[in-house]
ZAMAR-383157 format. One record per residue: y, z, x of N, C-alpha, C in turn; residue in one letter; residue number from 1. Coordinates in steps of 0.001 Angstrom, whole numbers, plus 500000, padded with zeros to 6 digits. Layout:
BEGIN
<atom n_v="Y" n_w="Z" n_u="X" ca_v="Y" ca_w="Z" ca_u="X" c_v="Y" c_w="Z" c_u="X" residuo="a" num="NUM"/>
...
This chain:
BEGIN
<atom n_v="339643" n_w="190108" n_u="764720" ca_v="339409" ca_w="188717" ca_u="765010" c_v="340748" c_w="187994" c_u="765020" residuo="m" num="1"/>
<atom n_v="340912" n_w="187095" n_u="765969" ca_v="342176" ca_w="186382" ca_u="766100" c_v="341937" c_w="184885" c_u="765941" residuo="h" num="2"/>
<atom n_v="342907" n_w="184216" n_u="765356" ca_v="342862" ca_w="182765" ca_u="765296" c_v="344240" c_w="182236" c_u="765637" residuo="t" num="3"/>
<atom n_v="344270" n_w="180989" n_u="766050" ca_v="345521" ca_w="180366" ca_u="766434" c_v="346058" c_w="179413" c_u="765376" residuo="d" num="4"/>
<atom n_v="345348" n_w="179234" n_u="764292" ca_v="345779" ca_w="178243" ca_u="763334" c_v="346027" c_w="178861" c_u="761979" residuo="w" num="5"/>
<atom n_v="346705" n_w="178125" n_u="761133" ca_v="346990" ca_w="178599" ca_u="759778" c_v="346500" c_w="177557" c_u="758792" residuo="a" num="6"/>
<atom n_v="346345" n_w="177969" n_u="757555" ca_v="345978" ca_w="177020" ca_u="756510" c_v="344503" c_w="177024" c_u="756176" residuo="g" num="7"/>
<atom n_v="344148" n_w="176331" n_u="755109" ca_v="342775" ca_w="176325" ca_u="754593" c_v="341797" c_w="175699" c_u="755576" residuo="a" num="8"/>
<atom n_v="342225" n_w="174642" n_u="756292" ca_v="341277" ca_w="173995" ca_u="757201" c_v="340874" c_w="174938" c_u="758325" residuo="s" num="9"/>
<atom n_v="341787" n_w="175767" n_u="758774" ca_v="341447" ca_w="176736" ca_u="759830" c_v="340419" c_w="177739" c_u="759327" residuo="a" num="10"/>
<atom n_v="340560" n_w="178173" n_u="758082" ca_v="339603" ca_w="179118" ca_u="757516" c_v="338212" c_w="178518" c_u="757498" residuo="t" num="11"/>
<atom n_v="338102" n_w="177242" n_u="757124" ca_v="336806" ca_w="176572" ca_u="757116" c_v="336195" c_w="176513" c_u="758501" residuo="g" num="12"/>
<atom n_v="336996" n_w="176182" n_u="759507" ca_v="336490" ca_w="176127" ca_u="760877" c_v="336056" c_w="177506" c_u="761343" residuo="l" num="13"/>
<atom n_v="336840" n_w="178524" n_u="761025" ca_v="336489" ca_w="179877" ca_u="761448" c_v="335182" c_w="180307" c_u="760806" residuo="q" num="14"/>
<atom n_v="334996" n_w="180015" n_u="759537" ca_v="333754" ca_w="180377" ca_u="758872" c_v="332569" c_w="179699" c_u="759530" residuo="n" num="15"/>
<atom n_v="332723" n_w="178450" n_u="759945" ca_v="331651" ca_w="177759" ca_u="760652" c_v="331316" c_w="178487" c_u="761944" residuo="d" num="16"/>
<atom n_v="332326" n_w="178898" n_u="762694" ca_v="332086" ca_w="179614" ca_u="763945" c_v="331403" c_w="180950" c_u="763664" residuo="f" num="17"/>
<atom n_v="331905" n_w="181687" n_u="762691" ca_v="331281" ca_w="182964" ca_u="762340" c_v="329817" c_w="182770" c_u="761958" residuo="d" num="18"/>
<atom n_v="329525" n_w="181699" n_u="761235" ca_v="328144" ca_w="181407" ca_u="760852" c_v="327284" c_w="181105" c_u="762071" residuo="s" num="19"/>
<atom n_v="327851" n_w="180438" n_u="763063" ca_v="327103" ca_w="180136" ca_u="764287" c_v="326756" c_w="181415" c_u="765041" residuo="a" num="20"/>
<atom n_v="327711" n_w="182343" n_u="765121" ca_v="327451" ca_w="183632" ca_u="765779" c_v="326348" c_w="184369" c_u="765022" residuo="v" num="21"/>
<atom n_v="326446" n_w="184401" n_u="763709" ca_v="325437" ca_w="185092" ca_u="762900" c_v="324066" c_w="184424" c_u="763023" residuo="e" num="22"/>
<atom n_v="324045" n_w="183103" n_u="763073" ca_v="322764" ca_w="182393" ca_u="763223" c_v="322094" c_w="182776" c_u="764539" residuo="a" num="23"/>
<atom n_v="322882" n_w="182903" n_u="765610" ca_v="322276" ca_w="183293" ca_u="766874" c_v="321757" c_w="184729" c_u="766799" residuo="f" num="24"/>
<atom n_v="322516" n_w="185593" n_u="766176" ca_v="322055" ca_w="186978" ca_u="766024" c_v="320728" c_w="187026" c_u="765267" residuo="r" num="25"/>
<atom n_v="320594" n_w="186222" n_u="764237" ca_v="319348" ca_w="186182" ca_u="763472" c_v="318204" c_w="185596" c_u="764306" residuo="q" num="26"/>
<atom n_v="318518" n_w="184648" n_u="765179" ca_v="317495" ca_w="184024" ca_u="766018" c_v="316963" c_w="184975" c_u="767085" residuo="a" num="27"/>
<atom n_v="317680" n_w="186064" n_u="767333" ca_v="317178" ca_w="187056" ca_u="768290" c_v="315953" c_w="187789" c_u="767750" residuo="l" num="28"/>
<atom n_v="315796" n_w="187844" n_u="766439" ca_v="314644" ca_w="188548" ca_u="765855" c_v="313335" c_w="187898" c_u="766307" residuo="v" num="29"/>
<atom n_v="313128" n_w="186603" n_u="766115" ca_v="311888" ca_w="186009" ca_u="766618" c_v="311802" c_w="186030" c_u="768149" residuo="p" num="30"/>
<atom n_v="312957" n_w="185918" n_u="768821" ca_v="312951" ca_w="185974" ca_u="770284" c_v="312327" c_w="187288" c_u="770760" residuo="y" num="31"/>
<atom n_v="312703" n_w="188386" n_u="770135" ca_v="312189" ca_w="189699" ca_u="770526" c_v="310721" c_w="189878" c_u="770151" residuo="l" num="32"/>
<atom n_v="310189" n_w="188945" n_u="769409" ca_v="308760" ca_w="188949" ca_u="769082" c_v="308013" c_w="187948" c_u="769970" residuo="k" num="33"/>
<atom n_v="308742" n_w="187335" n_u="770921" ca_v="308128" ca_w="186417" ca_u="771866" c_v="308334" c_w="184945" c_u="771583" residuo="g" num="34"/>
<atom n_v="309114" n_w="184595" n_u="770559" ca_v="309328" ca_w="183197" ca_u="770181" c_v="310763" c_w="182764" c_u="770484" residuo="d" num="35"/>
<atom n_v="310983" n_w="182007" n_u="771564" ca_v="312349" ca_w="181595" ca_u="771912" c_v="312871" c_w="180399" c_u="771112" residuo="p" num="36"/>
<atom n_v="312006" n_w="179702" n_u="770381" ca_v="312402" ca_w="178436" ca_u="769756" c_v="313610" c_w="178527" c_u="768829" residuo="k" num="37"/>
<atom n_v="313668" n_w="179474" n_u="767867" ca_v="314842" ca_w="179505" ca_u="766983" c_v="316171" c_w="179695" c_u="767746" residuo="p" num="38"/>
<atom n_v="316169" n_w="180525" n_u="768772" ca_v="317394" ca_w="180704" ca_u="769560" c_v="317722" c_w="179441" c_u="770345" residuo="a" num="39"/>
<atom n_v="316712" n_w="178821" n_u="770921" ca_v="316953" ca_w="177646" ca_u="771751" c_v="317437" c_w="176454" c_u="770937" residuo="m" num="40"/>
<atom n_v="317085" n_w="176416" n_u="769660" ca_v="317572" ca_w="175335" ca_u="768795" c_v="319080" c_w="175404" c_u="768604" residuo="e" num="41"/>
<atom n_v="319690" n_w="176544" n_u="768916" ca_v="321131" ca_w="176724" ca_u="768751" c_v="321913" c_w="176410" c_u="770028" residuo="l" num="42"/>
<atom n_v="321203" n_w="176160" n_u="771128" ca_v="321848" ca_w="175837" ca_u="772398" c_v="322197" c_w="174356" c_u="772460" residuo="f" num="43"/>
<atom n_v="323247" n_w="174044" n_u="773212" ca_v="323598" ca_w="172662" ca_u="773499" c_v="322453" c_w="171999" c_u="774257" residuo="s" num="44"/>
<atom n_v="322314" n_w="170701" n_u="774101" ca_v="321326" ca_w="169931" ca_u="774855" c_v="322026" c_w="169095" c_u="775926" residuo="r" num="45"/>
<atom n_v="323290" n_w="169360" n_u="776151" ca_v="324028" ca_w="168642" ca_u="777195" c_v="323732" c_w="169249" c_u="778563" residuo="r" num="46"/>
<atom n_v="323962" n_w="168487" n_u="779598" ca_v="323606" ca_w="168904" ca_u="780959" c_v="324419" c_w="170089" c_u="781479" residuo="e" num="47"/>
<atom n_v="325554" n_w="170402" n_u="780848" ca_v="326362" ca_w="171527" ca_u="781333" c_v="325992" c_w="172857" c_u="780681" residuo="d" num="48"/>
<atom n_v="324958" n_w="172898" n_u="779847" ca_v="324533" ca_w="174148" ca_u="779218" c_v="324024" c_w="175107" c_u="780297" residuo="v" num="49"/>
<atom n_v="324375" n_w="176401" n_u="780159" ca_v="323956" ca_w="177393" ca_u="781143" c_v="323445" c_w="178654" c_u="780466" residuo="t" num="50"/>
<atom n_v="322532" n_w="179314" n_u="781173" ca_v="321974" ca_w="180575" ca_u="780721" c_v="321857" c_w="181507" c_u="781917" residuo="l" num="51"/>
<atom n_v="322435" n_w="182686" n_u="781779" ca_v="322295" ca_w="183743" ca_u="782788" c_v="321664" c_w="184928" c_u="782082" residuo="s" num="52"/>
<atom n_v="320335" n_w="184980" n_u="782113" ca_v="319678" ca_w="186102" ca_u="781450" c_v="319445" c_w="187211" c_u="782475" residuo="n" num="53"/>
<atom n_v="319109" n_w="188411" n_u="782033" ca_v="319012" ca_w="189540" ca_u="782966" c_v="317775" c_w="189508" c_u="783858" residuo="p" num="54"/>
<atom n_v="316938" n_w="188483" n_u="783725" ca_v="315695" ca_w="188441" ca_u="784490" c_v="315703" c_w="187454" c_u="785646" residuo="l" num="55"/>
<atom n_v="316820" n_w="186790" n_u="785866" ca_v="316844" ca_w="185817" ca_u="786950" c_v="318218" c_w="185226" c_u="787157" residuo="g" num="56"/>
<atom n_v="318305" n_w="184299" n_u="788097" ca_v="319592" ca_w="183673" ca_u="788407" c_v="320048" c_w="182731" c_u="787297" residuo="p" num="57"/>
<atom n_v="321308" n_w="182339" n_u="787314" ca_v="321806" ca_w="181398" ca_u="786312" c_v="321028" c_w="180087" c_u="786347" residuo="p" num="58"/>
<atom n_v="320839" n_w="179509" n_u="785184" ca_v="320148" ca_w="178220" ca_u="785045" c_v="321078" c_w="177241" c_u="784362" residuo="r" num="59"/>
<atom n_v="320977" n_w="175967" n_u="784758" ca_v="321840" ca_w="174921" ca_u="784209" c_v="320987" c_w="173746" c_u="783765" residuo="r" num="60"/>
<atom n_v="321368" n_w="173170" n_u="782635" ca_v="320672" ca_w="172008" ca_u="782091" c_v="319623" c_w="172429" c_u="781085" residuo="g" num="61"/>
<atom n_v="319377" n_w="171591" n_u="780093" ca_v="318450" ca_w="171949" ca_u="779013" c_v="317053" c_w="172352" c_u="779491" residuo="p" num="62"/>
<atom n_v="316484" n_w="171627" n_u="780423" ca_v="315112" ca_w="171942" ca_u="780862" c_v="315054" c_w="173301" c_u="781543" residuo="a" num="63"/>
<atom n_v="316008" n_w="173593" n_u="782415" ca_v="316023" ca_w="174878" ca_u="783124" c_v="316334" c_w="176033" c_u="782176" residuo="e" num="64"/>
<atom n_v="317258" n_w="175810" n_u="781246" ca_v="317601" ca_w="176844" ca_u="780265" c_v="316389" c_w="177132" c_u="779376" residuo="v" num="65"/>
<atom n_v="315714" n_w="176090" n_u="778922" ca_v="314514" ca_w="176284" ca_u="778100" c_v="313455" c_w="177083" c_u="778857" residuo="d" num="66"/>
<atom n_v="313248" n_w="176737" n_u="780119" ca_v="312236" ca_w="177419" ca_u="780925" c_v="312579" c_w="178898" c_u="781105" residuo="k" num="67"/>
<atom n_v="313837" n_w="179206" n_u="781399" ca_v="314259" ca_w="180601" ca_u="781589" c_v="314156" c_w="181387" c_u="780283" residuo="a" num="68"/>
<atom n_v="314530" n_w="180770" n_u="779177" ca_v="314447" ca_w="181457" ca_u="777880" c_v="313001" c_w="181729" c_u="777502" residuo="a" num="69"/>
<atom n_v="312132" n_w="180766" n_u="777736" ca_v="310716" ca_w="180960" ca_u="777429" c_v="310124" c_w="182066" c_u="778296" residuo="a" num="70"/>
<atom n_v="310494" n_w="182109" n_u="779569" ca_v="309993" ca_w="183161" ca_u="780467" c_v="310473" c_w="184533" c_u="779997" residuo="a" num="71"/>
<atom n_v="311713" n_w="184618" n_u="779539" ca_v="312232" ca_w="185889" ca_u="779030" c_v="311524" c_w="186328" c_u="777764" residuo="g" num="72"/>
<atom n_v="311330" n_w="185403" n_u="776830" ca_v="310665" ca_w="185741" ca_u="775564" c_v="309218" c_w="186156" c_u="775798" residuo="a" num="73"/>
<atom n_v="308593" n_w="185612" n_u="776819" ca_v="307201" ca_w="185961" ca_u="777124" c_v="307071" c_w="187400" c_u="777609" residuo="a" num="74"/>
<atom n_v="308177" n_w="188030" n_u="777952" ca_v="308166" ca_w="189404" ca_u="778467" c_v="308322" c_w="190453" c_u="777371" residuo="q" num="75"/>
<atom n_v="308528" n_w="190023" n_u="776111" ca_v="308738" ca_w="190973" ca_u="775011" c_v="307847" c_w="190622" c_u="773819" residuo="v" num="76"/>
<atom n_v="307527" n_w="191647" n_u="773024" ca_v="306774" ca_w="191423" ca_u="771788" c_v="307093" c_w="192539" c_u="770800" residuo="s" num="77"/>
<atom n_v="306777" n_w="192273" n_u="769545" ca_v="306934" ca_w="193259" ca_u="768465" c_v="308334" c_w="193838" c_u="768375" residuo="d" num="78"/>
<atom n_v="309336" n_w="193103" n_u="768809" ca_v="310693" ca_w="193631" ca_u="768887" c_v="311478" c_w="193517" c_u="767604" residuo="g" num="79"/>
<atom n_v="312603" n_w="194223" n_u="767597" ca_v="313541" ca_w="194162" ca_u="766481" c_v="314947" c_w="194435" c_u="766990" residuo="s" num="80"/>
<atom n_v="315915" n_w="193920" n_u="766268" ca_v="317320" ca_w="194143" ca_u="766585" c_v="317737" c_w="195469" c_u="765983" residuo="v" num="81"/>
<atom n_v="318423" n_w="196291" n_u="766775" ca_v="318938" ca_w="197569" ca_u="766276" c_v="320413" c_w="197482" c_u="765917" residuo="r" num="82"/>
<atom n_v="321120" n_w="196499" n_u="766448" ca_v="322526" ca_w="196342" ca_u="766086" c_v="323334" c_w="195645" c_u="767152" residuo="g" num="83"/>
<atom n_v="324579" n_w="195352" n_u="766792" ca_v="325524" ca_w="194675" ca_u="767673" c_v="326829" c_w="195462" c_u="767681" residuo="f" num="84"/>
<atom n_v="327362" n_w="195663" n_u="768847" ca_v="328693" ca_w="196251" ca_u="768991" c_v="329601" c_w="195148" c_u="769507" residuo="e" num="85"/>
<atom n_v="330351" n_w="194550" n_u="768618" ca_v="331197" ca_w="193433" ca_u="769007" c_v="332455" c_w="193946" c_u="769699" residuo="e" num="86"/>
<atom n_v="332731" n_w="193389" n_u="770856" ca_v="333900" ca_w="193763" ca_u="771640" c_v="335054" c_w="192808" c_u="771344" residuo="v" num="87"/>
<atom n_v="334742" n_w="191516" n_u="771281" ca_v="335783" ca_w="190518" ca_u="771078" c_v="335167" c_w="189237" c_u="770529" residuo="s" num="88"/>
<atom n_v="335980" n_w="188526" n_u="769742" ca_v="335572" ca_w="187228" ca_u="769211" c_v="336841" c_w="186401" c_u="769079" residuo="r" num="89"/>
<atom n_v="336747" n_w="185149" n_u="769449" ca_v="337906" ca_w="184266" ca_u="769354" c_v="337398" c_w="182833" c_u="769231" residuo="y" num="90"/>
<atom n_v="338102" n_w="182029" n_u="768477" ca_v="337720" ca_w="180621" ca_u="768407" c_v="338924" c_w="179741" c_u="768161" residuo="s" num="91"/>
<atom n_v="338804" n_w="178512" n_u="768613" ca_v="339727" ca_w="177431" ca_u="768327" c_v="338911" c_w="176398" c_u="767549" residuo="t" num="92"/>
<atom n_v="339476" n_w="175270" n_u="767187" ca_v="338664" ca_w="174285" ca_u="766463" c_v="337444" c_w="173767" c_u="767245" residuo="p" num="93"/>
<atom n_v="337461" n_w="173854" n_u="768579" ca_v="336372" ca_w="173274" ca_u="769358" c_v="335607" c_w="174242" c_u="770252" residuo="d" num="94"/>
<atom n_v="336170" n_w="175405" n_u="770555" ca_v="335516" ca_w="176390" ca_u="771425" c_v="335643" c_w="177777" c_u="770822" residuo="l" num="95"/>
<atom n_v="334672" n_w="178604" n_u="771108" ca_v="334742" ca_w="179988" ca_u="770664" c_v="333879" c_w="180853" c_u="771550" residuo="g" num="96"/>
<atom n_v="334155" n_w="182141" n_u="771537" ca_v="333319" ca_w="183055" ca_u="772298" c_v="333162" c_w="184363" c_u="771543" residuo="y" num="97"/>
<atom n_v="332116" n_w="185073" n_u="771906" ca_v="331901" ca_w="186420" ca_u="771411" c_v="331406" c_w="187248" c_u="772593" residuo="v" num="98"/>
<atom n_v="331934" n_w="188457" n_u="772700" ca_v="331478" ca_w="189440" ca_u="773688" c_v="330926" c_w="190604" c_u="772885" residuo="v" num="99"/>
<atom n_v="329703" n_w="191020" n_u="773206" ca_v="329071" ca_w="192069" ca_u="772411" c_v="328025" c_w="192812" c_u="773227" residuo="q" num="100"/>
<atom n_v="327708" n_w="193996" n_u="772746" ca_v="326555" ca_w="194738" ca_u="773237" c_v="325458" c_w="194506" c_u="772215" residuo="i" num="101"/>
<atom n_v="324327" n_w="194018" n_u="772675" ca_v="323183" ca_w="193810" ca_u="771803" c_v="322204" c_w="194959" c_u="772016" residuo="e" num="102"/>
<atom n_v="321828" n_w="195610" n_u="770940" ca_v="320849" ca_w="196703" ca_u="771022" c_v="319600" c_w="196282" c_u="770270" residuo="r" num="103"/>
<atom n_v="318464" n_w="196462" n_u="770933" ca_v="317189" ca_w="196056" ca_u="770357" c_v="316106" c_w="197000" c_u="770854" residuo="a" num="104"/>
<atom n_v="314903" n_w="196739" n_u="770404" ca_v="313749" ca_w="197435" ca_u="770945" c_v="312592" c_w="196444" c_u="770953" residuo="q" num="105"/>
<atom n_v="311691" n_w="196608" n_u="771911" ca_v="310542" ca_w="195715" ca_u="772013" c_v="309500" c_w="196337" c_u="772935" residuo="a" num="106"/>
<atom n_v="308303" n_w="195808" n_u="772843" ca_v="307266" ca_w="196152" ca_u="773812" c_v="307469" c_w="195223" c_u="774997" residuo="r" num="107"/>
<atom n_v="307646" n_w="195794" n_u="776163" ca_v="307817" ca_w="194990" ca_u="777363" c_v="306455" c_w="194638" c_u="777922" residuo="l" num="108"/>
<atom n_v="306346" n_w="193485" n_u="778552" ca_v="305076" ca_w="193042" ca_u="779127" c_v="304489" c_w="194151" c_u="779996" residuo="a" num="109"/>
<atom n_v="303222" n_w="194420" n_u="779800" ca_v="302548" ca_w="195439" ca_u="780583" c_v="302681" c_w="196848" c_u="780050" residuo="g" num="110"/>
<atom n_v="303354" n_w="197011" n_u="778913" ca_v="303541" ca_w="198342" ca_u="778352" c_v="303156" c_w="198331" c_u="776870" residuo="s" num="111"/>
<atom n_v="302529" n_w="199389" n_u="776437" ca_v="302196" ca_w="199503" ca_u="775032" c_v="303271" c_w="200192" c_u="774220" residuo="g" num="112"/>
<atom n_v="304253" n_w="200766" n_u="774901" ca_v="305306" ca_w="201524" ca_u="774230" c_v="306491" c_w="200635" c_u="773868" residuo="d" num="113"/>
<atom n_v="307156" n_w="200998" n_u="772782" ca_v="308416" ca_w="200344" ca_u="772431" c_v="309493" c_w="200879" c_u="773366" residuo="m" num="114"/>
<atom n_v="310321" n_w="199988" n_u="773870" ca_v="311407" ca_w="200370" ca_u="774776" c_v="312740" c_w="199951" c_u="774180" residuo="s" num="115"/>
<atom n_v="313754" n_w="200806" n_u="774299" ca_v="315095" ca_w="200406" ca_u="773866" c_v="315677" c_w="199411" c_u="774872" residuo="p" num="116"/>
<atom n_v="316431" n_w="198454" n_u="774370" ca_v="317065" ca_w="197430" ca_u="775206" c_v="318532" c_w="197380" c_u="774825" residuo="i" num="117"/>
<atom n_v="319399" n_w="197373" n_u="775814" ca_v="320840" ca_w="197199" ca_u="775581" c_v="321348" c_w="196173" c_u="776577" residuo="a" num="118"/>
<atom n_v="322010" n_w="195142" n_u="776074" ca_v="322542" ca_w="194086" ca_u="776931" c_v="324013" c_w="193842" c_u="776629" residuo="l" num="119"/>
<atom n_v="324784" n_w="193668" n_u="777696" ca_v="326177" ca_w="193213" ca_u="777585" c_v="326105" c_w="191694" c_u="777582" residuo="r" num="120"/>
<atom n_v="326659" n_w="191077" n_u="776538" ca_v="326486" ca_w="189634" ca_u="776352" c_v="327832" c_w="188951" c_u="776138" residuo="v" num="121"/>
<atom n_v="327986" n_w="187818" n_u="776786" ca_v="329087" ca_w="186901" ca_u="776515" c_v="328470" c_w="185560" c_u="776156" residuo="t" num="122"/>
<atom n_v="328850" n_w="185017" n_u="775019" ca_v="328379" ca_w="183694" ca_u="774619" c_v="329578" c_w="182804" c_u="774320" residuo="m" num="123"/>
<atom n_v="329514" n_w="181593" n_u="774850" ca_v="330539" ca_w="180585" ca_u="774583" c_v="329897" c_w="179503" c_u="773727" residuo="i" num="124"/>
<atom n_v="330561" n_w="179187" n_u="772636" ca_v="330105" ca_w="178156" ca_u="771713" c_v="331058" c_w="176964" c_u="771801" residuo="f" num="125"/>
<atom n_v="330510" n_w="175781" n_u="771563" ca_v="331313" ca_w="174563" ca_u="771555" c_v="330933" c_w="173763" c_u="770318" residuo="r" num="126"/>
<atom n_v="331945" n_w="173171" n_u="769712" ca_v="331663" ca_w="172275" ca_u="768585" c_v="331137" c_w="170968" c_u="769170" residuo="r" num="127"/>
<atom n_v="329957" n_w="170578" n_u="768701" ca_v="329348" ca_w="169302" ca_u="769085" c_v="329070" c_w="168554" c_u="767796" residuo="e" num="128"/>
<atom n_v="329905" n_w="167571" n_u="767521" ca_v="329813" ca_w="166887" ca_u="766231" c_v="330251" c_w="167841" c_u="765140" residuo="g" num="129"/>
<atom n_v="329392" n_w="168047" n_u="764148" ca_v="329763" ca_w="168932" ca_u="763044" c_v="329082" c_w="170297" c_u="763158" residuo="d" num="130"/>
<atom n_v="328591" n_w="170628" n_u="764333" ca_v="327857" ca_w="171886" ca_u="764495" c_v="328344" c_w="172634" c_u="765726" residuo="t" num="131"/>
<atom n_v="328245" n_w="173949" n_u="765690" ca_v="328564" ca_w="174787" ca_u="766841" c_v="327286" c_w="175006" c_u="767644" residuo="w" num="132"/>
<atom n_v="327361" n_w="174862" n_u="768969" ca_v="326221" ca_w="175067" ca_u="769866" c_v="326595" c_w="176081" c_u="770941" residuo="r" num="133"/>
<atom n_v="325615" n_w="176852" n_u="771366" ca_v="325821" ca_w="177758" ca_u="772495" c_v="325831" c_w="176900" c_u="773756" residuo="v" num="134"/>
<atom n_v="326918" n_w="176970" n_u="774506" ca_v="327016" ca_w="176209" ca_u="775750" c_v="326821" c_w="177126" c_u="776958" residuo="v" num="135"/>
<atom n_v="327003" n_w="178438" n_u="776761" ca_v="326777" ca_w="179409" ca_u="777832" c_v="326438" c_w="180764" c_u="777229" residuo="h" num="136"/>
<atom n_v="325444" n_w="181414" n_u="777819" ca_v="325103" ca_w="182789" ca_u="777445" c_v="324852" c_w="183554" c_u="778729" residuo="r" num="137"/>
<atom n_v="325533" n_w="184666" n_u="778838" ca_v="325326" ca_w="185583" ca_u="779964" c_v="324969" c_w="186936" c_u="779377" residuo="h" num="138"/>
<atom n_v="323837" n_w="187506" n_u="779823" ca_v="323397" ca_w="188819" ca_u="779346" c_v="322957" c_w="189635" c_u="780546" residuo="a" num="139"/>
<atom n_v="323421" n_w="190870" n_u="780605" ca_v="322989" ca_w="191777" ca_u="781665" c_v="322928" c_w="193199" c_u="781123" residuo="d" num="140"/>
<atom n_v="322289" n_w="194100" n_u="781861" ca_v="322099" ca_w="195460" ca_u="781352" c_v="323251" c_w="196420" c_u="781621" residuo="p" num="141"/>
<atom n_v="324390" n_w="195915" n_u="782041" ca_v="325511" ca_w="196802" ca_u="782358" c_v="326263" c_w="197135" c_u="781071" residuo="i" num="142"/>
<atom n_v="326007" n_w="198326" n_u="780538" ca_v="326663" ca_w="198740" ca_u="779296" c_v="327397" c_w="200065" c_u="779443" residuo="t" num="143"/>
<atom n_v="327343" n_w="200642" n_u="780647" ca_v="328056" ca_w="201889" ca_u="780941" c_v="328706" c_w="201755" c_u="782306" residuo="t" num="144"/>
<atom n_v="329712" n_w="202590" n_u="782609" ca_v="330349" ca_w="202520" ca_u="783928" c_v="329333" c_w="202773" c_u="785049" residuo="p" num="145"/>
<atom n_v="329545" n_w="202093" n_u="786170" ca_v="328676" ca_w="202226" ca_u="787337" c_v="329537" c_w="202323" c_u="788581" residuo="r" num="146"/>
<atom n_v="328994" n_w="202963" n_u="789621" ca_v="329747" ca_w="203022" ca_u="790880" c_v="329761" c_w="201662" c_u="791561" residuo="p" num="147"/>
<atom n_v="330756" n_w="201413" n_u="792369" ca_v="330883" ca_w="200136" ca_u="793060" c_v="329676" c_w="199862" c_u="793963" residuo="v" num="148"/>
<atom n_v="328996" n_w="200901" n_u="794394" ca_v="327830" ca_w="200705" ca_u="795263" c_v="326716" c_w="199921" c_u="794586" residuo="s" num="149"/>
<atom n_v="326746" n_w="199809" n_u="793264" ca_v="325696" ca_w="199060" ca_u="792573" c_v="325830" c_w="197553" c_u="792775" residuo="t" num="150"/>
<atom n_v="326930" n_w="197089" n_u="793350" ca_v="327077" ca_w="195650" ca_u="793582" c_v="326626" c_w="195245" c_u="794989" residuo="v" num="151"/>
<atom n_v="326185" n_w="196193" n_u="795775" ca_v="325718" ca_w="195884" ca_u="797125" c_v="324424" c_w="195088" c_u="797034" residuo="i" num="152"/>
<atom n_v="324411" n_w="193958" n_u="797706" ca_v="323219" ca_w="193114" ca_u="797690" c_v="322150" c_w="193697" c_u="798589" residuo="e" num="153"/>
<atom n_v="320952" n_w="193851" n_u="798043" ca_v="319850" ca_w="194420" ca_u="798832" c_v="318800" c_w="193402" c_u="799121" residuo="t" num="154"/>
């Protein structure tokens, strides 16, 4: 983990950011059981908030982000988090990001079986007042190398 500041005040800010990342990780547990509310409470309510989940195109604004998150949560049930592989984390006093692989399992809509889920995730957090909020989340299933032909639009 890298920081750009020194001194006790920087440590306090970093701990706040680390707590925000951990809070979102904990909010994934109810999400994987079909409840998006705890995760959505951690998102910014400003108009520039964005969500790019693996089930559809990017969404912008609180109403669209809420709708996309609810649609995603409705596709999973009985899920649990299996772990996080953190690639990178960085923060300043007002912005921070984390890049990670999220591993989980859940029952997918229309299936009675538990399925493993792996997502490559980038989340950007912003300090809003005295709290950190998710201002952008991008998640996709690309967790291993792929040939360039996979980017061809069909």
